[in-house]
N, C-alpha and C positions, 0 to 999 in steps of 0.2 A: 691276512688277518685271521686269527683263530675264530672258530665258529661261535665261541662263547661271548665274543665281543660284538658280534653283528647286531644283536638287539639294541645294545647301548648306542652303537654308531647310527643305527637307523632312527632311533628316538631323537638323537641330537640333530640329525639332518632334517627330520620333520619339524622339530622345534624351530630350527633356523629358518625354514621356508615358510612356516605358518605366519599369517598376519598377526600383528600385536593385538592385545585386547582392546587397546584404545582405538585402533583402526576399525575394529569390527563392532565397537560399542553401539553405533547407530543401528546396525543390522540386528543386533540382539534386542535392543530396546525399541525397535522400529515404531513408526507412527501408525499404530493399529487403529481399528475403527473406533474403539472406545476412547482412545486418546484424541483422535480426530474430532469426534463429537463433543468432547469436553472442551477442547480448545476453541472450537467454533462458537459454542454457546457462551463461553466466558470472555472471548476477546472481540467478537463481531458486534458492532453497534450500528444503529440508524443515526444518520446526521440530518438535522432539519431545523426548522424555525417554527416556534409556536405550535408544536405538535404535528406540523405538516412535514412529513418525511421527504427528503430530497435525494440522499445518497447513502453510501455505505462508509464505514470506517472501521479501524482496527486498533485495539488497545495495544500499544507497544512498550509502555513503561508503567509499571505499578508505582514505582518510587515517585515519578514526576507527574503521574496521572495523564499521560499523553495518548492522544488518538491520532492516527495517521489517516488522511483522506486525500481527495484530489483538490487541487487549487480551484478548478472551475466549479466545485461544489460550494465554495465559500466566497467566490468573487463578488456576489451581490451584497455581501456583508461588509465589504471594504469600500468606504466612500472617500473621495478626495475633493476638497473644496479649496478655493483660493480666498484667503482672508487678508484684509488690510490692517496694518499696524501703523499708528501715528506716533512719531517720536515727540514726547511732551515738551522737549526743549527746542528742537529745531523745526518741528512741524513736518519733518520729512515723512513721506508715506512709503512704506515698503509692503510688498505683497509676498505672502508665503503660502506654499502648498501644504495644507493640513490633511493628514490621513487619519481616518478614524476606522477602527475595527469593531464592528458590532458583534455582540454575543450570538452564539448559536445554541442549539440544544442537541444532546445525544441521549439515546435511550437504548435499553436492552429489554427484550421481552422474554418471558419464560412460558413455554407451552407444555401443557400436560393434557392427555386425553382429548386432543384436538381443540383445546381452549387455552387462551392466553390467561394464565393465572396470576401473573404479576408483570408490571412494566415500571422499570426504574428510569426516571428522567433526571438529567443533570444539565446545568448550564455549562457551556464550554466557550473558551476564548481562543482567538487565533494567536498563536505564539510564533508561528513561522509560516511564510507563504512564498512559494516559488512558482510564479505563473508561467515562466519559461519552460519548466520541466513538469508542470501540472501536479505538484504535490503540496500539501499543506499539513501543518502540525497544529492540533488543537490541545488545549489543556483544560481538564475538568476543573471548574472553579472551586468546588467544594473540597476543602483541604481534608475533610474526613472521609472522602471517597476512598473505598478500598476495593481494588480489583482482585479477583481470585487468581487470574492468570494474565500473562502478557505474551503476545506472539513474538517469538525470537526472530531477529534479523539474520539473514544468511551471512556468513562470514565473508570477508574480502576475498578469501581464497576460492569461494564458490564461483563456478563458471557455468553459465547456461549452455546447453547443447541442443541442437536441433533433434527433435524426437523425444526429448526428455518429458516425462510425465509431470504435469502440474495440476493444481486444484485452484479453482476460483471460488472465493467465499464472499458472500454479500447478501443483499436484500433486493432481488429482482422485483420490479414493480413496487418496491418498498414494503408491500404487504406480505411478501413471501420471505420474511426475514430468516436469517441463519441458514441460507441455502448454500449448497456446495455442488459444483459441477467439475467434471474431470476432462482433461484434454492433454495436448502435447504442445511443446514449443515448436511452432512452425518455422520461425526464422528468428535468429538471435539479434538481428540488427535491421531496423527499418527507420526511415525518417518520414514523419507525417508533416503536413502543413495544414494547420487548423487556425482559422481566424488570422491568417497571414503570418503565423509564427511557426517555424520548424520545431519539431520536438522529436527527440530520439527515444524510440520504443523498441520492444520486441513483440513478435506476433505469436498469438496462440489461437487454438481452435475451440476452447472450452466455451460452452453456451453462456451468453450474457445478454441482458436487456436493460432497459431503463431502471435506475435504482441501484445498479451494480457499481456505478462509478465510485472510485475511492476504495473499493473493496480489495481484499488481499489476494495475491497470487502466491501460492505456496508450493514448495517442492515436496518430495516424498518424505522428508524428515519433519515437515510442518514448519519449515523456515520461510520467512517472507523473502521472496525474490523479486517482487514487483507490486505495483499498484495499478488496478484496472483504469484505463483511460478512455478508450473509444473503440468503435467497431463499425463494421459495414453491415447494415441491416439485411438480414436474410441470407448472408453469405457464409456464416460460420467463420468469419475472420475478425478477430478482436486484437486489441493492442494494449500493452501494459508498460508502465514506466519502470525501468530497472531500479532496484533497491539502492544503488549507489547515489541516486538523486536524493533519496530520503536521508541517507547518511550525511551527505553534504549539507542539507538543510538543517539537520539536527546540530551539526557542528556550528553553523552560523547562528543558530537560534539559542545557543548557550547550553546545549545538552550533549557535549562530547562524550560524557561517561557512558552513554547508551551504546555508542559505537566502539567503546573500548580504548579511547585515547584522551582521557580527561586532562592529561598534561599537555596535549597539543590541540587546543581549540581551533587552531587555524590550519590543522593538517589537511592536506589536499586529499580528495578521494582516490583510493587506489583501484586498480583493476585494469582490464585490457579492453574495455569497451562493451563487452557483452553483459557484464553487470557493473562495469566500472566507468565507462565513458558516458559513458553516459551514466431521479427515481420516481421514481415517477409512477404515474398511473399504470394500471394493469394493461392498458392498451399500448403496445409497443409503438404504434404510429405517432404517439405524442412525444417521442424522444426528440430532444433538441438536435437539429442537424447542422453540421458544418460541412460545406463542400470543400473537399481537399484539392489543392492545386499541385499536389506532388505527383509522383510517377504513375499512380494508379488512377488519376482523375479521368483518364481516357476510357476507363471501364464504365463510366457513368454511374458509379456507385456513390451514395451519399455517406460520408463519414459521420457517425453518430456518437456524440458523447453520451455515456451511459448515465444520464441524469435526467431528472424530471423536467 
């Protein structure tokens, strides 16, 4: 090849080997500290009843005014009673189980110069609940509610990896709202047994205490990869429910558009199992404890749900 053609050939080769703009877009626009702070302030909420904070939650849809939290944070607001009905003609008595979902409250605090300068409180209703996978969907009742941001869900193509950096956002002790801690994924697959029920989770080492339950676990792009569920007190071992459980619940609850398949409300969750198969007072000693009967029970640790 003549020397004058070498620059052109080299440029073509480099262009062919270089990643596309789309592939590098996330790196160029990375989740810098300013964007992180803005997302946390605008999407993290406290979940509670009557001004008494219990857990954390995350705004995941501006359009539908939806908040993601943990099922065990709302379980006390779901009542089931058996009622008798008498047929007026035959006199036959039938009994039916009636489930009632009581309202909760979510709020956001804004702090400036070490003082809370505003606190927005809203009534929220339970729109979806999956006690097996410990996730719940709340909807803010006020149709005029307008969120500035929503936390993006990690795409189905996302795969958790051991050693991957993650961030936990929530309200430790409830009073320390809008806090973030950093850690790694310690294991992509664990099975806990809490309250006699097995639950599929992934293990992280980011610090969490009571009040963090229902908070978001984010990757380095600021995408939701899980919801904080439980932990071992004092051990630096915590567990989160994969985002696939949330996507499945959104589909069942009538919000398939949030996960990108509005035309397939019954679409099964995708994934390979790593993301697809699956507050309390300031004193951490007041965390609700559940003794696990799973593989690590021989360690004599108490599994603690991160809720008041």
